[in-house]
C-alpha angles and dihedrals in degrees: 000000000000128000145138136197096236093138093055091043092054091046092053092047092049092048091051090050093048091048091051092048094047093047091047093048093049092049091046091050090053092050101042105028113055093187090062091051091045091050092054094045094045093050098041107021090223117137121248096249091057090059091050090052093044096050091046093045094053091058094042093050092048091050093046090050090060091041091055092044089051090224109202145171107247132189120191126192130170100156096112126048093290144053113248121190121178123182145157128191124233092239128129090205098054112017096159121141116231131194128189123193121187124174116230090242092058098041112103105167151299141241129212114218127193122199141167098040090318091298091119125054122186133177121215117202125209127203139173113253123174092337096311131095109241128193125224120220114268118281114213112235099167093108093055117101118242091257093048090049091049092049091050095048092046090051091048091048090055090058098049108109114250118231113242 
């Protein structure tokens, strides 16, 4: 089975861009067009600096939400004789691309972890290496849809060795 979450990845990136543009436009309107600021203050009674904080905070919170969730593009492939998972996080601080390849013979299992009030879901893969079971670093799967996550876990389950 082979799939990726390109549609979700594009949606998240577009939403981040739209949020940045809207926040920037609203702040620029408040700075350069006094009638816009006067309209807001007259109708709400809230001072100008509160609007600056509010508009900035909306974007920052949206961005932090995806940072905590570790939203990432993920590609999964198990059509050959190995499991291949490629991913990169939507993070300006750590935009590296990562790829893991595990042969079916070495794959021994996985574990799904949930953190941060179940906002973030990661999968940890285990493989046999030189007689020991080693653990891969967590792979963020929060940006996968429920059906994509189910397909991936079902495919991984099919490659776990059965005890005789």
